[in-house]
C-alpha positions as CSV (number, residue, x, y, z in Angstrom):
1,M,250.0,-86.3,182.5
2,A,252.2,-88.4,184.7
3,T,252.6,-87.0,188.2
4,G,254.8,-89.6,189.8
5,L,252.0,-90.4,192.2
6,S,251.5,-93.9,190.8
7,D,254.7,-95.1,192.4
8,F,253.2,-94.6,195.8
9,F,250.3,-96.9,194.8
10,K,252.7,-99.5,193.4
11,Y,254.5,-99.5,196.7
12,N,251.2,-99.7,198.6
13,L,250.1,-102.7,196.6
14,W,253.5,-104.5,197.1
15,A,253.4,-103.9,200.8
16,N,249.8,-105.0,201.2
17,L,250.4,-108.3,199.3
18,R,253.5,-109.0,201.3
19,L,251.6,-108.4,204.5
20,L,248.7,-110.6,203.4
21,D,251.2,-113.4,202.6
22,T,252.5,-113.3,206.2
23,C,249.0,-113.0,207.7
24,E,247.7,-115.9,205.7
25,Q,250.0,-118.2,207.7
26,L,248.4,-117.2,211.0
27,T,245.8,-119.2,213.0
28,D,242.4,-117.9,213.7
29,A,243.4,-117.2,217.3
30,Q,246.4,-115.1,216.1
31,L,244.3,-113.3,213.5
32,D,241.7,-112.4,216.2
33,A,244.1,-111.4,219.0
34,V,244.0,-107.8,220.1
35,F,247.0,-105.8,221.4
36,P,247.1,-102.3,223.0
37,G,248.1,-99.5,220.7
38,T,246.6,-101.1,217.6
39,Y,243.4,-100.5,215.7
40,G,242.0,-103.9,216.6
41,S,242.8,-107.5,215.7
42,I,244.8,-108.3,212.6
43,R,241.7,-109.6,210.9
44,V,239.6,-106.5,211.8
45,T,242.5,-104.1,210.8
46,L,243.0,-105.8,207.4
47,K,239.3,-105.5,206.7
48,H,239.3,-101.9,207.8
49,M,242.4,-101.0,205.9
50,L,241.4,-102.6,202.6
51,G,237.8,-101.5,202.9
52,A,239.0,-97.9,203.4
53,E,241.3,-98.2,200.3
54,E,238.3,-99.3,198.3
55,G,236.4,-96.2,199.6
56,Y,239.4,-93.9,198.8
57,A,239.6,-95.4,195.3
58,A,235.9,-94.9,194.8
59,R,236.1,-91.2,195.8
60,S,239.1,-90.7,193.6
61,V,238.3,-92.4,190.4
62,G,234.5,-92.3,190.7
63,G,232.3,-95.3,191.0
64,F,234.9,-97.9,191.9
65,P,234.4,-100.7,192.9
66,T,231.3,-102.4,191.6
67,T,231.2,-104.8,194.5
68,P,230.3,-103.7,198.0
69,T,233.4,-102.6,200.0
70,L,234.8,-104.6,202.8
71,R,233.2,-103.9,206.2
72,E,235.2,-104.6,209.3
73,D,232.1,-105.6,211.3
74,E,231.2,-108.4,208.9
75,E,230.9,-111.8,210.7
76,A,232.0,-113.9,207.7
77,P,235.7,-114.1,207.4
78,R,237.1,-113.2,204.0
79,S,239.5,-115.5,202.2
80,F,243.0,-114.3,201.7
81,A,242.6,-114.8,198.0
82,E,239.6,-112.4,198.0
83,L,241.6,-109.9,200.2
84,R,244.5,-110.0,197.7
85,E,242.1,-109.5,194.8
86,R,240.4,-106.5,196.4
87,A,243.8,-105.0,197.4
88,R,245.0,-105.4,193.8
89,R,241.8,-103.9,192.4
90,S,241.8,-100.7,194.5
91,S,245.6,-100.1,194.2
92,E,245.6,-100.8,190.4
93,A,242.7,-98.4,190.0
94,M,244.7,-95.7,191.8
95,I,247.8,-96.5,189.8
96,A,245.9,-96.0,186.5
97,F,244.2,-92.9,187.9
98,T,247.4,-91.3,189.1
99,E,249.2,-92.0,185.8
100,Q,246.7,-89.8,183.9
101,V,245.4,-87.2,186.5
102,T,246.5,-83.6,186.1
103,P,247.7,-81.4,188.9
104,E,244.7,-79.2,188.3
105,Q,242.3,-82.1,188.8
106,L,244.0,-83.0,192.1
107,Q,243.1,-79.5,193.4
108,V,239.3,-80.0,192.8
109,I,237.5,-79.8,196.2
110,Q,235.6,-82.8,197.3
111,L,232.9,-83.1,199.9
112,L,233.6,-86.0,202.2
113,D,232.0,-87.7,205.2
114,E,228.4,-87.2,203.9
115,G,229.2,-83.6,203.0
116,T,230.6,-82.5,206.4
117,Y,234.2,-82.2,205.3
118,R,235.9,-80.5,202.4
119,A,239.3,-81.3,200.9
120,P,241.1,-81.3,197.6
121,L,241.2,-84.6,195.8
122,L,244.9,-84.7,196.5
123,V,244.2,-85.2,200.2
124,T,242.1,-88.3,199.5
125,V,244.9,-89.6,197.3
126,I,247.5,-89.1,200.0
127,Q,245.2,-90.5,202.7
128,F,244.9,-93.8,200.7
129,V,248.7,-94.4,201.1
130,D,249.1,-92.9,204.6
131,H,246.2,-94.9,206.0
132,G,247.7,-98.1,204.7
133,I,251.1,-97.4,206.1
134,D,249.6,-96.7,209.5
135,H,247.6,-99.9,209.7
136,R,250.3,-102.1,208.2
137,T,252.6,-100.8,211.0
138,Q,250.0,-101.7,213.6
139,I,249.6,-105.2,212.2
140,C,253.4,-105.6,212.2
141,T,253.3,-104.5,215.9
142,A,250.7,-107.2,216.6
143,L,252.8,-109.8,214.7
144,T,255.8,-108.9,216.9
145,Q,253.7,-109.3,220.0
146,L,252.7,-112.7,218.8
147,G,256.4,-113.6,218.5
148,I,256.2,-113.7,214.7
149,Q,258.8,-112.0,212.4
150,S,256.9,-109.2,210.5
151,P,257.8,-108.7,206.9
152,E,260.0,-105.8,206.0
153,L,257.6,-103.3,204.4
154,D,259.6,-100.2,204.2
155,V,260.5,-98.4,201.0
156,W,264.1,-99.7,201.2
157,A,262.8,-103.3,201.1
158,Y,260.5,-102.3,198.2
159,N,263.5,-100.8,196.4
160,E,265.3,-104.1,196.6
161,A,262.5,-106.6,196.1
162,A,260.2,-104.9,193.6
163,L,262.5,-102.5,191.8
164,G,265.7,-104.6,191.8
165,Y,268.0,-102.0,193.3
166,G,269.9,-102.0,196.5
167,E,273.4,-102.5,197.8
168,I,276.2,-102.2,195.3
169,K,278.4,-105.3,195.4
170,Q,282.0,-104.7,194.6
C-alpha cells in the first residue's frame, strides 16, 4: 500500500547527491574545517549523516545494509563515489520500503538504542529524513562560512530540478 512516504526519501536522496556534488569540489582543509554551531567538520558531518541513514534504513527494512555502516571516527577518508553509492543504497531501500509499508506496520513499536528507547517504526522513518535535513543545513552553514555558495536544497528547488515544475511562464 502506497503511503506517499516514498516522496520524502526521493527528496532526501536528491538533496544528498546535490550536496555531495558541491562538497566534492572542496579541498581537504575545507572539508576538515570546523565552525561553531555545526555538528563538526563537513567530512565528519557527511560520514555521520550518511552512516545514520544506513542505520535508520537497517532498523526500518531489517538487515540493510550488508556492508558495515559508515563511522564518523574512521581515519581513512571515504571517496565521494562511495559516499554517493551509500547514500543511494540507503535512500533507495527506504523508497522501496515506504512504497509497500502499511500504516499498521508503521505503528509497530521498536526497541532502539540497545533496548533503552521505544518508538513506533514511523518515528525511525521520520527521523531518517529530519536528521538529514538538519545536517545538510549545518554543512550549508559551513560552506557559507568558507565563502562558498551552498546548493539550494529546499523542497522548492527539488520541485523545479527533480520534478520539473516551478514558475509558470506566460
